[in-house]
BALOBA-1460 file (C-alpha; in Angstrom, 3 decimals):
// residues 246
<rec num="1" residu="m" x="-143.488" y="-54.670" z="44.444"/>
<rec num="2" residu="h" x="-141.137" y="-53.459" z="47.347"/>
<rec num="3" residu="g" x="-139.512" y="-50.063" z="46.462"/>
<rec num="4" residu="s" x="-138.338" y="-48.540" z="49.389"/>
<rec num="5" residu="k" x="-135.409" y="-45.688" z="48.596"/>
<rec num="6" residu="l" x="-131.751" y="-47.688" z="48.838"/>
<rec num="7" residu="p" x="-128.455" y="-45.527" z="48.350"/>
<rec num="8" residu="f" x="-126.920" y="-45.909" z="44.609"/>
<rec num="9" residu="r" x="-124.544" y="-47.544" z="46.142"/>
<rec num="10" residu="y" x="-125.991" y="-50.584" z="47.057"/>
<rec num="11" residu="w" x="-127.672" y="-51.128" z="43.212"/>
<rec num="12" residu="f" x="-123.712" y="-50.852" z="41.960"/>
<rec num="13" residu="i" x="-122.893" y="-53.516" z="44.587"/>
<rec num="14" residu="a" x="-125.806" y="-55.634" z="43.793"/>
<rec num="15" residu="m" x="-125.112" y="-55.433" z="39.873"/>
<rec num="16" residu="h" x="-121.501" y="-56.729" z="40.926"/>
<rec num="17" residu="l" x="-122.502" y="-59.870" z="42.371"/>
<rec num="18" residu="l" x="-125.068" y="-60.632" z="40.286"/>
<rec num="19" residu="t" x="-122.367" y="-60.088" z="37.182"/>
<rec num="20" residu="s" x="-119.354" y="-61.634" z="38.676"/>
<rec num="21" residu="t" x="-120.315" y="-65.344" z="38.800"/>
<rec num="22" residu="k" x="-122.320" y="-68.062" z="36.804"/>
<rec num="23" residu="k" x="-124.660" y="-68.664" z="39.228"/>
<rec num="24" residu="s" x="-126.437" y="-66.033" z="41.134"/>
<rec num="25" residu="f" x="-127.077" y="-64.524" z="44.294"/>
<rec num="26" residu="s" x="-130.230" y="-64.561" z="46.913"/>
<rec num="27" residu="a" x="-131.756" y="-61.585" z="48.431"/>
<rec num="28" residu="k" x="-130.905" y="-62.803" z="51.658"/>
<rec num="29" residu="e" x="-127.139" y="-62.905" z="50.858"/>
<rec num="30" residu="i" x="-126.938" y="-59.907" z="49.551"/>
<rec num="31" residu="q" x="-128.825" y="-58.186" z="52.527"/>
<rec num="32" residu="r" x="-126.331" y="-60.100" z="54.539"/>
<rec num="33" residu="q" x="-123.100" y="-58.092" z="52.158"/>
<rec num="34" residu="l" x="-124.658" y="-55.039" z="52.560"/>
<rec num="35" residu="s" x="-125.038" y="-55.485" z="56.369"/>
<rec num="36" residu="h" x="-128.853" y="-53.728" z="55.389"/>
<rec num="37" residu="k" x="-131.557" y="-54.073" z="58.200"/>
<rec num="38" residu="r" x="-134.713" y="-55.072" z="55.835"/>
<rec num="39" residu="y" x="-135.069" y="-58.204" z="53.307"/>
<rec num="40" residu="e" x="-138.113" y="-56.566" z="51.551"/>
<rec num="41" residu="p" x="-136.167" y="-53.712" z="49.668"/>
<rec num="42" residu="i" x="-132.968" y="-55.724" z="48.379"/>
<rec num="43" residu="w" x="-135.435" y="-58.155" z="47.358"/>
<rec num="44" residu="g" x="-137.514" y="-55.547" z="45.079"/>
<rec num="45" residu="m" x="-134.074" y="-54.107" z="43.684"/>
<rec num="46" residu="l" x="-132.388" y="-57.409" z="42.403"/>
<rec num="47" residu="h" x="-136.135" y="-58.034" z="40.862"/>
<rec num="48" residu="k" x="-135.573" y="-54.685" z="39.226"/>
<rec num="49" residu="l" x="-132.286" y="-55.585" z="37.649"/>
<rec num="50" residu="r" x="-133.760" y="-58.523" z="36.566"/>
<rec num="51" residu="q" x="-136.584" y="-57.249" z="35.548"/>
<rec num="52" residu="a" x="-133.821" y="-54.938" z="32.950"/>
<rec num="53" residu="m" x="-131.742" y="-57.910" z="31.710"/>
<rec num="54" residu="g" x="-135.341" y="-59.385" z="31.006"/>
<rec num="55" residu="k" x="-136.126" y="-55.703" z="29.175"/>
<rec num="56" residu="r" x="-132.799" y="-56.057" z="27.490"/>
<rec num="57" residu="d" x="-132.723" y="-59.380" z="26.031"/>
<rec num="58" residu="e" x="-136.383" y="-58.471" z="24.752"/>
<rec num="59" residu="q" x="-134.434" y="-56.465" z="22.452"/>
<rec num="60" residu="y" x="-132.927" y="-59.261" z="20.508"/>
<rec num="61" residu="q" x="-134.568" y="-61.826" z="18.080"/>
<rec num="62" residu="l" x="-132.923" y="-65.578" z="17.667"/>
<rec num="63" residu="s" x="-132.139" y="-66.205" z="13.998"/>
<rec num="64" residu="g" x="-130.319" y="-69.493" z="12.489"/>
<rec num="65" residu="s" x="-131.287" y="-72.857" z="13.608"/>
<rec num="66" residu="i" x="-133.141" y="-72.846" z="16.749"/>
<rec num="67" residu="e" x="-133.937" y="-75.505" z="19.158"/>
<rec num="68" residu="l" x="-137.464" y="-75.211" z="20.874"/>
<rec num="69" residu="d" x="-139.513" y="-77.454" z="23.568"/>
<rec num="70" residu="e" x="-141.056" y="-76.213" z="26.951"/>
<rec num="71" residu="g" x="-139.741" y="-77.221" z="30.308"/>
<rec num="72" residu="y" x="-141.701" y="-77.184" z="33.685"/>
<rec num="73" residu="f" x="-140.062" y="-75.679" z="36.508"/>
<rec num="74" residu="s" x="-141.441" y="-76.171" z="40.495"/>
<rec num="75" residu="t" x="-142.725" y="-72.905" z="42.111"/>
<rec num="76" residu="e" x="-145.305" y="-72.122" z="44.846"/>
<rec num="77" residu="i" x="-148.954" y="-73.032" z="44.580"/>
<rec num="78" residu="p" x="-150.990" y="-70.220" z="43.247"/>
<rec num="79" residu="d" x="-153.019" y="-68.765" z="46.392"/>
<rec num="80" residu="k" x="-155.979" y="-69.730" z="44.155"/>
<rec num="81" residu="e" x="-155.178" y="-73.337" z="43.441"/>
<rec num="82" residu="k" x="-154.353" y="-73.664" z="47.217"/>
<rec num="83" residu="d" x="-157.725" y="-75.433" z="48.016"/>
<rec num="84" residu="k" x="-157.979" y="-77.638" z="45.041"/>
<rec num="85" residu="p" x="-157.193" y="-81.111" z="44.789"/>
<rec num="86" residu="l" x="-153.015" y="-81.416" z="43.403"/>
<rec num="87" residu="k" x="-152.812" y="-82.410" z="40.167"/>
<rec num="88" residu="r" x="-149.941" y="-85.046" z="39.337"/>
<rec num="89" residu="g" x="-147.391" y="-84.712" z="36.278"/>
<rec num="90" residu="r" x="-147.481" y="-81.766" z="34.007"/>
<rec num="91" residu="g" x="-150.138" y="-80.253" z="35.290"/>
<rec num="92" residu="s" x="-149.653" y="-79.996" z="38.521"/>
<rec num="93" residu="q" x="-150.248" y="-76.479" z="40.574"/>
<rec num="94" residu="k" x="-146.538" y="-76.993" z="41.677"/>
<rec num="95" residu="k" x="-145.046" y="-76.438" z="37.978"/>
<rec num="96" residu="t" x="-145.147" y="-73.603" z="36.155"/>
<rec num="97" residu="k" x="-144.635" y="-73.917" z="32.138"/>
<rec num="98" residu="v" x="-141.648" y="-72.292" z="30.319"/>
<rec num="99" residu="l" x="-141.442" y="-72.277" z="26.831"/>
<rec num="100" residu="v" x="-137.100" y="-72.756" z="26.122"/>
<rec num="101" residu="m" x="-135.636" y="-71.677" z="22.374"/>
<rec num="102" residu="a" x="-132.016" y="-72.014" z="21.953"/>
<rec num="103" residu="e" x="-130.207" y="-70.536" z="18.817"/>
<rec num="104" residu="s" x="-127.323" y="-73.617" z="18.370"/>
<rec num="105" residu="k" x="-125.748" y="-74.645" z="14.751"/>
<rec num="106" residu="a" x="-124.269" y="-78.437" z="14.071"/>
<rec num="107" residu="i" x="-121.274" y="-78.869" z="14.369"/>
<rec num="108" residu="e" x="-119.145" y="-80.461" z="12.017"/>
<rec num="109" residu="g" x="-117.025" y="-83.156" z="12.158"/>
<rec num="110" residu="e" x="-115.638" y="-84.248" z="15.240"/>
<rec num="111" residu="t" x="-117.749" y="-82.945" z="17.825"/>
<rec num="112" residu="k" x="-115.960" y="-80.539" z="20.865"/>
<rec num="113" residu="k" x="-114.476" y="-82.440" z="24.211"/>
<rec num="114" residu="n" x="-118.466" y="-82.171" z="25.627"/>
<rec num="115" residu="g" x="-119.545" y="-84.451" z="23.208"/>
<rec num="116" residu="k" x="-122.693" y="-82.398" z="22.267"/>
<rec num="117" residu="p" x="-123.478" y="-82.366" z="18.572"/>
<rec num="118" residu="r" x="-124.471" y="-79.146" z="17.967"/>
<rec num="119" residu="k" x="-122.901" y="-75.561" z="19.725"/>
<rec num="120" residu="v" x="-124.948" y="-73.097" z="21.181"/>
<rec num="121" residu="r" x="-125.208" y="-69.064" z="20.755"/>
<rec num="122" residu="f" x="-128.054" y="-67.591" z="22.692"/>
<rec num="123" residu="i" x="-131.011" y="-68.583" z="24.450"/>
<rec num="124" residu="k" x="-134.502" y="-67.047" z="25.767"/>
<rec num="125" residu="m" x="-136.999" y="-68.609" z="27.863"/>
<rec num="126" residu="q" x="-140.748" y="-67.574" z="28.645"/>
<rec num="127" residu="v" x="-143.297" y="-68.073" z="31.016"/>
<rec num="128" residu="i" x="-146.502" y="-69.356" z="29.484"/>
<rec num="129" residu="t" x="-149.675" y="-70.098" z="30.867"/>
<rec num="130" residu="d" x="-150.978" y="-72.927" z="28.529"/>
<rec num="131" residu="l" x="-149.429" y="-74.929" z="25.526"/>
<rec num="132" residu="k" x="-151.904" y="-73.891" z="23.256"/>
<rec num="133" residu="a" x="-150.421" y="-73.699" z="19.524"/>
<rec num="134" residu="d" x="-151.213" y="-69.727" z="19.161"/>
<rec num="135" residu="t" x="-149.972" y="-69.263" z="22.534"/>
<rec num="136" residu="i" x="-146.407" y="-70.624" z="21.547"/>
<rec num="137" residu="t" x="-146.722" y="-69.068" z="17.811"/>
<rec num="138" residu="s" x="-147.317" y="-65.509" z="19.160"/>
<rec num="139" residu="i" x="-144.261" y="-66.032" z="21.239"/>
<rec num="140" residu="v" x="-141.965" y="-66.991" z="17.984"/>
<rec num="141" residu="k" x="-143.415" y="-64.606" z="15.597"/>
<rec num="142" residu="k" x="-141.675" y="-62.003" z="18.458"/>
<rec num="143" residu="d" x="-138.554" y="-63.688" z="19.471"/>
<rec num="144" residu="v" x="-137.544" y="-65.542" z="16.552"/>
<rec num="145" residu="s" x="-136.614" y="-64.259" z="13.294"/>
<rec num="146" residu="v" x="-138.977" y="-64.682" z="9.969"/>
<rec num="147" residu="d" x="-135.643" y="-66.262" z="7.886"/>
<rec num="148" residu="s" x="-135.112" y="-68.891" z="10.996"/>
<rec num="149" residu="e" x="-135.576" y="-72.762" z="11.181"/>
<rec num="150" residu="l" x="-137.231" y="-73.995" z="14.196"/>
<rec num="151" residu="i" x="-136.254" y="-77.777" z="15.437"/>
<rec num="152" residu="t" x="-139.203" y="-79.505" z="17.630"/>
<rec num="153" residu="d" x="-140.587" y="-82.263" z="18.449"/>
<rec num="154" residu="d" x="-144.003" y="-83.441" z="17.033"/>
<rec num="155" residu="s" x="-146.245" y="-81.772" z="19.865"/>
<rec num="156" residu="t" x="-149.565" y="-80.317" z="18.627"/>
<rec num="157" residu="s" x="-148.626" y="-77.530" z="20.109"/>
<rec num="158" residu="y" x="-146.291" y="-76.751" z="17.672"/>
<rec num="159" residu="v" x="-148.268" y="-77.219" z="14.425"/>
<rec num="160" residu="k" x="-148.764" y="-73.339" z="13.488"/>
<rec num="161" residu="l" x="-144.409" y="-72.622" z="13.447"/>
<rec num="162" residu="k" x="-144.505" y="-73.032" z="10.052"/>
<rec num="163" residu="d" x="-146.602" y="-70.049" z="9.391"/>
<rec num="164" residu="v" x="-144.267" y="-67.698" z="10.922"/>
<rec num="165" residu="v" x="-140.386" y="-69.164" z="9.857"/>
<rec num="166" residu="d" x="-139.241" y="-70.583" z="6.921"/>
<rec num="167" residu="k" x="-138.543" y="-73.840" z="8.036"/>
<rec num="168" residu="h" x="-139.830" y="-76.122" z="10.863"/>
<rec num="169" residu="e" x="-138.452" y="-79.038" z="11.474"/>
<rec num="170" residu="a" x="-140.801" y="-81.782" z="13.977"/>
<rec num="171" residu="q" x="-139.374" y="-85.019" z="14.919"/>
<rec num="172" residu="v" x="-140.695" y="-87.737" z="16.837"/>
<rec num="173" residu="i" x="-137.691" y="-88.221" z="19.278"/>
<rec num="174" residu="p" x="-137.554" y="-90.687" z="21.096"/>
<rec num="175" residu="k" x="-136.429" y="-90.020" z="25.131"/>
<rec num="176" residu="e" x="-133.192" y="-91.540" z="25.000"/>
<rec num="177" residu="k" x="-132.547" y="-89.171" z="21.626"/>
<rec num="178" residu="i" x="-133.973" y="-85.880" z="23.431"/>
<rec num="179" residu="g" x="-130.110" y="-84.922" z="24.056"/>
<rec num="180" residu="s" x="-128.935" y="-85.242" z="20.533"/>
<rec num="181" residu="v" x="-131.807" y="-83.967" z="18.604"/>
<rec num="182" residu="l" x="-132.120" y="-80.778" z="21.483"/>
<rec num="183" residu="p" x="-129.396" y="-80.892" z="23.218"/>
<rec num="184" residu="w" x="-128.773" y="-77.235" z="24.200"/>
<rec num="185" residu="v" x="-132.482" y="-76.474" z="25.334"/>
<rec num="186" residu="h" x="-132.597" y="-79.171" z="28.011"/>
<rec num="187" residu="i" x="-128.933" y="-78.107" z="29.097"/>
<rec num="188" residu="a" x="-130.273" y="-74.902" z="29.766"/>
<rec num="189" residu="i" x="-133.643" y="-76.047" z="31.504"/>
<rec num="190" residu="s" x="-131.424" y="-78.411" z="33.529"/>
<rec num="191" residu="n" x="-129.103" y="-75.790" z="34.591"/>
<rec num="192" residu="a" x="-131.587" y="-73.005" z="35.575"/>
<rec num="193" residu="k" x="-133.128" y="-75.360" z="37.195"/>
<rec num="194" residu="r" x="-130.099" y="-76.192" z="39.560"/>
<rec num="195" residu="m" x="-129.496" y="-72.574" z="39.806"/>
<rec num="196" residu="l" x="-132.944" y="-72.108" z="41.258"/>
<rec num="197" residu="l" x="-133.097" y="-75.184" z="43.380"/>
<rec num="198" residu="d" x="-129.366" y="-74.333" z="44.937"/>
<rec num="199" residu="i" x="-130.053" y="-70.472" z="45.633"/>
<rec num="200" residu="h" x="-133.750" y="-69.592" z="45.178"/>
<rec num="201" residu="h" x="-136.159" y="-71.571" z="47.106"/>
<rec num="202" residu="d" x="-140.414" y="-71.205" z="47.444"/>
<rec num="203" residu="i" x="-140.259" y="-69.020" z="44.121"/>
<rec num="204" residu="k" x="-143.969" y="-67.953" z="43.315"/>
<rec num="205" residu="p" x="-144.763" y="-68.335" z="39.818"/>
<rec num="206" residu="e" x="-145.425" y="-64.818" z="38.799"/>
<rec num="207" residu="y" x="-141.864" y="-63.880" z="39.519"/>
<rec num="208" residu="l" x="-140.597" y="-66.756" z="38.138"/>
<rec num="209" residu="q" x="-140.112" y="-64.940" z="34.613"/>
<rec num="210" residu="n" x="-137.741" y="-62.076" z="36.706"/>
<rec num="211" residu="y" x="-135.104" y="-65.248" z="37.805"/>
<rec num="212" residu="l" x="-134.760" y="-66.445" z="34.142"/>
<rec num="213" residu="n" x="-134.410" y="-63.146" z="32.717"/>
<rec num="214" residu="e" x="-131.421" y="-62.948" z="34.802"/>
<rec num="215" residu="f" x="-130.361" y="-67.297" z="34.185"/>
<rec num="216" residu="c" x="-130.717" y="-66.109" z="30.109"/>
<rec num="217" residu="y" x="-128.868" y="-62.628" z="30.419"/>
<rec num="218" residu="n" x="-125.840" y="-63.869" z="32.197"/>
<rec num="219" residu="f" x="-125.654" y="-66.769" z="29.598"/>
<rec num="220" residu="n" x="-125.824" y="-65.082" z="26.636"/>
<rec num="221" residu="r" x="-123.460" y="-62.485" z="27.986"/>
<rec num="222" residu="r" x="-120.938" y="-65.649" z="29.032"/>
<rec num="223" residu="y" x="-117.876" y="-64.681" z="27.786"/>
<rec num="224" residu="f" x="-118.203" y="-60.936" z="28.284"/>
<rec num="225" residu="g" x="-116.207" y="-61.074" z="31.577"/>
<rec num="226" residu="e" x="-115.502" y="-58.025" z="33.510"/>
<rec num="227" residu="a" x="-117.330" y="-56.407" z="31.088"/>
<rec num="228" residu="l" x="-120.693" y="-57.913" z="31.896"/>
<rec num="229" residu="f" x="-120.650" y="-55.035" z="35.156"/>
<rec num="230" residu="d" x="-120.739" y="-52.418" z="32.397"/>
<rec num="231" residu="r" x="-123.006" y="-53.605" z="30.318"/>
<rec num="232" residu="l" x="-126.355" y="-54.368" z="33.173"/>
<rec num="233" residu="l" x="-125.497" y="-50.675" z="34.308"/>
<rec num="234" residu="i" x="-126.284" y="-49.690" z="30.599"/>
<rec num="235" residu="a" x="-128.882" y="-51.702" z="30.427"/>
<rec num="236" residu="s" x="-130.765" y="-50.997" z="33.636"/>
<rec num="237" residu="i" x="-130.242" y="-47.246" z="33.105"/>
<rec num="238" residu="s" x="-131.807" y="-47.952" z="29.860"/>
<rec num="239" residu="h" x="-135.021" y="-49.187" z="31.758"/>
<rec num="240" residu="k" x="-136.977" y="-45.825" z="32.311"/>
<rec num="241" residu="n" x="-138.430" y="-47.350" z="35.474"/>
<rec num="242" residu="q" x="-135.371" y="-49.390" z="36.880"/>
<rec num="243" residu="f" x="-134.472" y="-46.278" z="39.401"/>
<rec num="244" residu="r" x="-138.275" y="-45.218" z="40.237"/>
<rec num="245" residu="y" x="-139.114" y="-46.175" z="43.672"/>
<rec num="246" residu="s" x="-142.351" y="-46.754" z="44.404"/>
C-alpha cells in the first residue's frame, strides 16, 4: 500500500470528512479538498484509516438475536481470473462474497414508521473466499457471543452453526418474505452497495473489506454525532501500524 509521508493535519481533515457524513468520500475528492498533487498517498491514508476502523470493530462481538446471510458485491475481476471465461450469477468473477450479520431485536406491538418488524443495533461484514460451512462457522465463532440466537435461511453453509451458539433458527424463506425475516441484513447490504456504487468505482476484491469496515464503523456509531471524530482518532492511535509510513 502506498505510504508517502503526509502532514498530520491531512489525517485530521480526512478523519473529519469520513465522520461528518453518513456516506463516504472518494480519495479523489479528498485529494481535491487537500489540494495535494498526488493521488496515491491520499488513497493509502484513507485505507489505513479504514483498517483502523475494522480493527476497532474486531474487538466487539455481536450478541442476542442475530440475522445472518451472505451478500454478493460487484468488484473488479482478479488478475488471475481475467483470462478465464466469465461465469454468470453468484459464481461470477465480478462478485465478491460477504458474510453479513445484524444484531437485531423483534419489535413488540406496532412497528416503527419504517414498518420493519425488528430494530437493529450493530452489524458486521466479512469478505469470505467461499461458502463452505467451516468458513462460515469459524467467522461466527469469532464474531458472535456463544449465548446468541442466529436467524438464517436453510442453506447448507449454516449447518454447523448450532455447534457454536446456543440457538440456531434456520428457516425456508420465500423470496418475498426475506424482508420480514432478515430485514436488517438486507438493508445493510443494499445501503453498502449503494455507497460503493455512488462514491467508489472499480474496487479490487482485496480492498473491499476496507470499504466495508468504514460502512460498518459509521453504521454502528450512527448516534454518536460529533463524538465520532474523537472515536476515530482514538481508534487510529490505538492501531499500532496506523501512522507508520512504508
